[in-house]
C-alpha positions as CSV (number, residue, x, y, z in Angstrom):
1,M,-0.9,75.1,75.5
2,F,1.1,72.3,73.9
3,W,2.0,74.2,70.8
4,I,3.9,77.0,72.6
5,D,5.6,74.7,75.1
6,P,9.4,75.1,74.8
7,Y,9.7,71.4,75.5
8,Y,7.5,70.7,72.5
9,L,9.9,72.6,70.3
10,L,12.9,70.8,71.9
11,F,11.4,67.4,70.9
12,M,9.8,68.3,67.6
13,L,12.1,70.8,66.0
14,P,14.8,68.1,65.2
15,A,12.0,65.9,63.8
16,F,10.7,68.7,61.7
17,L,14.1,69.4,60.3
18,L,14.8,65.8,59.5
19,T,11.4,65.5,57.8
20,M,12.1,68.6,55.6
21,A,15.6,67.3,54.8
22,A,14.1,63.9,53.8
23,Q,11.4,65.5,51.6
24,W,14.0,67.7,49.9
25,Y,16.3,64.7,49.3
26,V,13.6,62.5,47.8
27,S,12.3,65.4,45.7
28,T,15.7,66.4,44.3
29,S,16.7,62.7,43.7
30,F,13.5,61.9,41.8
31,K,13.8,65.1,39.8
32,K,17.5,64.4,38.9
33,W,17.0,60.8,37.9
34,S,13.7,61.6,36.1
35,Q,15.9,63.3,33.6
36,V,18.1,60.3,33.0
37,P,16.4,57.8,30.5
38,V,16.8,54.1,30.8
39,R,18.4,52.4,27.8
40,T,15.5,50.0,27.5
41,R,13.2,53.0,26.9
42,L,10.5,51.3,29.1
43,S,8.0,53.5,30.9
44,G,7.3,52.9,34.6
45,A,4.0,51.2,33.6
46,E,5.8,49.0,31.0
47,A,8.5,48.1,33.5
48,A,5.8,47.1,36.1
49,E,4.0,44.9,33.5
50,R,7.3,43.2,32.6
51,L,8.1,42.6,36.3
52,I,4.5,41.2,36.9
53,R,5.0,38.7,34.1
54,Y,8.5,37.8,35.3
55,A,7.4,37.3,38.9
56,G,4.2,35.4,37.9
57,L,1.9,37.8,39.8
58,M,-1.5,36.7,38.6
59,G,-4.3,39.2,38.8
60,V,-2.1,42.3,39.6
61,R,-3.1,45.3,37.5
62,V,-1.3,48.6,36.8
63,E,-3.2,51.9,36.8
64,A,-2.4,55.6,36.6
65,V,-3.3,57.8,39.6
66,G,-3.2,61.5,40.1
67,G,-0.7,63.4,42.1
68,T,3.1,63.4,42.4
69,L,4.9,60.5,44.2
70,S,1.5,59.2,45.1
71,D,2.5,55.7,43.9
72,H,1.3,52.7,46.0
73,Y,0.1,49.1,45.9
74,D,-3.4,48.3,47.1
75,P,-3.4,44.7,48.4
76,R,-7.2,44.7,48.6
77,T,-7.8,45.2,44.9
78,K,-4.4,43.9,43.7
79,V,-3.8,47.1,41.8
80,L,-0.4,48.9,41.4
81,R,-1.2,52.6,41.2
82,L,1.5,54.8,39.6
83,S,1.5,58.6,39.5
84,R,1.6,60.1,36.0
85,P,5.4,60.9,36.0
86,V,6.1,57.3,37.0
87,Y,3.4,55.7,34.8
88,Q,4.5,57.5,31.7
89,G,8.1,58.4,32.5
90,R,10.9,56.5,30.7
91,S,13.5,57.3,33.3
92,V,15.6,55.7,35.9
93,A,13.4,57.2,38.6
94,A,10.2,56.0,37.0
95,V,11.3,52.3,36.8
96,A,12.8,52.5,40.3
97,V,9.5,53.7,41.9
98,A,7.4,51.2,39.8
99,A,9.7,48.3,40.8
100,H,9.5,49.3,44.5
101,E,5.7,49.2,44.4
102,L,5.9,45.9,42.6
103,G,8.0,44.7,45.5
104,H,4.9,45.3,47.7
105,A,2.9,43.1,45.4
106,L,5.4,40.4,45.8
107,Q,5.2,40.7,49.6
108,D,1.5,40.4,49.4
109,Q,1.7,37.3,47.2
110,E,4.1,35.7,49.6
111,G,2.3,36.7,52.8
112,Y,5.2,38.7,54.0
113,A,4.7,38.9,57.8
114,A,5.6,42.6,58.3
115,L,3.2,43.7,55.5
116,K,0.3,41.6,57.0
117,L,1.0,43.1,60.4
118,R,1.1,46.6,59.0
119,S,-2.2,46.1,57.2
120,M,-3.8,44.8,60.4
121,M,-2.6,47.8,62.3
122,V,-4.1,50.4,60.0
123,P,-7.6,50.7,61.6
124,A,-6.3,50.8,65.1
125,V,-3.7,53.5,64.1
126,N,-6.3,55.6,62.4
127,I,-8.4,55.6,65.5
128,G,-5.5,55.8,67.9
129,S,-4.0,58.9,66.4
130,Y,-7.1,60.9,67.4
131,L,-8.4,59.1,70.4
132,G,-5.0,58.8,72.1
133,W,-4.4,62.5,72.0
134,I,-7.9,63.2,73.3
135,L,-7.4,60.9,76.2
136,I,-4.0,62.4,77.0
137,F,-5.4,65.9,77.0
138,L,-8.4,64.9,79.2
139,G,-6.1,63.0,81.6
140,L,-3.8,65.9,82.0
141,V,-6.6,68.5,82.4
142,L,-8.7,66.4,84.8
143,H,-5.6,65.0,86.5
144,F,-6.6,61.5,85.7
145,F,-3.1,59.9,85.5
146,H,-4.2,56.5,84.3
147,L,-6.5,58.0,81.6
148,A,-3.5,59.9,80.3
149,V,-1.3,56.8,80.4
150,L,-4.0,54.9,78.5
151,G,-4.0,57.7,75.9
152,L,-0.3,57.5,75.6
153,V,-0.4,53.8,75.0
154,I,-3.0,54.2,72.3
155,F,-1.2,57.1,70.7
156,S,2.0,55.0,70.7
157,L,0.4,52.8,68.1
158,G,1.5,55.3,65.5
159,A,5.1,54.9,66.4
160,A,4.7,51.1,66.3
161,F,3.2,51.4,62.9
162,A,6.1,53.5,61.7
163,L,8.5,51.0,63.1
164,V,6.8,48.1,61.3
165,T,6.8,50.1,58.1
166,L,10.6,50.2,57.9
167,P,11.2,46.5,57.1
168,V,8.3,46.5,54.7
169,E,9.7,49.5,52.7
170,F,13.4,48.3,52.9
171,D,12.4,44.9,51.7
172,A,10.4,46.2,48.8
173,S,13.3,48.4,47.7
174,A,15.7,45.4,48.0
175,R,13.4,43.4,45.8
176,A,13.1,46.2,43.3
177,K,16.9,46.6,43.0
178,R,17.4,42.9,42.4
179,L,14.5,42.5,39.9
180,L,15.5,45.5,37.8
181,R,19.0,43.9,37.3
182,E,17.7,40.4,36.8
183,T,15.2,41.5,34.1
184,G,17.7,43.8,32.4
185,I,15.4,46.8,32.8
186,V,18.5,48.7,34.2
187,Q,21.7,47.8,32.6
188,T,24.5,50.3,33.2
189,E,26.2,51.2,36.4
190,E,24.8,54.7,36.1
191,E,21.3,53.3,36.0
192,V,22.0,51.0,39.0
193,Q,23.4,54.0,40.9
194,G,20.3,56.1,40.1
195,V,18.0,53.3,41.3
196,H,19.9,53.2,44.6
197,R,19.8,56.9,45.0
198,V,16.0,57.2,44.4
199,L,15.0,54.3,46.6
200,N,17.4,55.2,49.4
201,A,16.0,58.8,49.4
202,A,12.5,57.4,49.7
203,A,13.6,55.2,52.6
204,L,14.8,58.2,54.5
205,T,11.3,59.6,54.6
206,Y,10.1,56.5,56.5
207,V,13.0,56.9,58.9
208,A,12.0,60.5,59.5
209,A,8.4,59.4,60.1
210,L,9.5,57.0,62.7
211,F,11.7,59.6,64.4
212,T,8.9,62.1,64.4
213,A,6.5,59.5,65.9
214,L,9.0,58.6,68.7
215,M,9.6,62.2,69.5
216,Q,5.8,62.8,69.9
217,V,5.5,59.8,72.2
218,L,8.5,61.0,74.3
219,Y,7.1,64.5,74.6
220,Y,3.7,63.3,75.8
221,A,5.4,60.9,78.2
222,L,7.3,63.8,79.6
223,L,4.1,65.7,80.2
224,I,2.4,62.8,81.9
225,F,5.1,61.4,84.0
226,G,7.0,64.6,84.6
227,G,3.8,66.3,85.8
228,R,3.1,63.4,88.2
229,R,6.5,63.7,89.8
230,R,6.1,67.5,90.3
231,R,2.8,66.8,92.2
């Protein structure tokens, strides 16, 4: 059974610990800077609206969405969806997250290559995350090496998606930091530092996701190719 395999723990325990650390860091950073108000007294929604006008993003709307840190930009409907703490919050954390999502809207408007590639990969990744594992399992159980390798290739799409996500997220954060300064939404060095802390913490979660995906691929590769050598 894969889930009691000591090799699985060897590969996945570091990934689990990094993921937990990243989630703790983003949670504590957001909580800390949610308590620090911006001098402009703008809410996350108001900051997003100001940035939309400043950047000339025609047709982009801002809506509230349920959940915590569920903020995202939907390129299909051109809607910036902000969680209630961000939408209503008048804090450094709120404007930082809102500006980050606005960065994705800018990428969409400009046809940012990595964002387009990531969007194109979504259907294949959604299918591959299930189909790949099934093919790996069947290939190992039935001793069909090539079927298992095919499953590994399909499963690896998840790691490729996580890799493509990194430049998309880093670029959105860089745009957010620049725009917040240019528009005067953040003004003091403390506010600038807070924006950096919140967005850098969020970026770590994507690094952790990539590391986890790579460890999964390496584990299954070990099962497939290691088992073949033993036979």
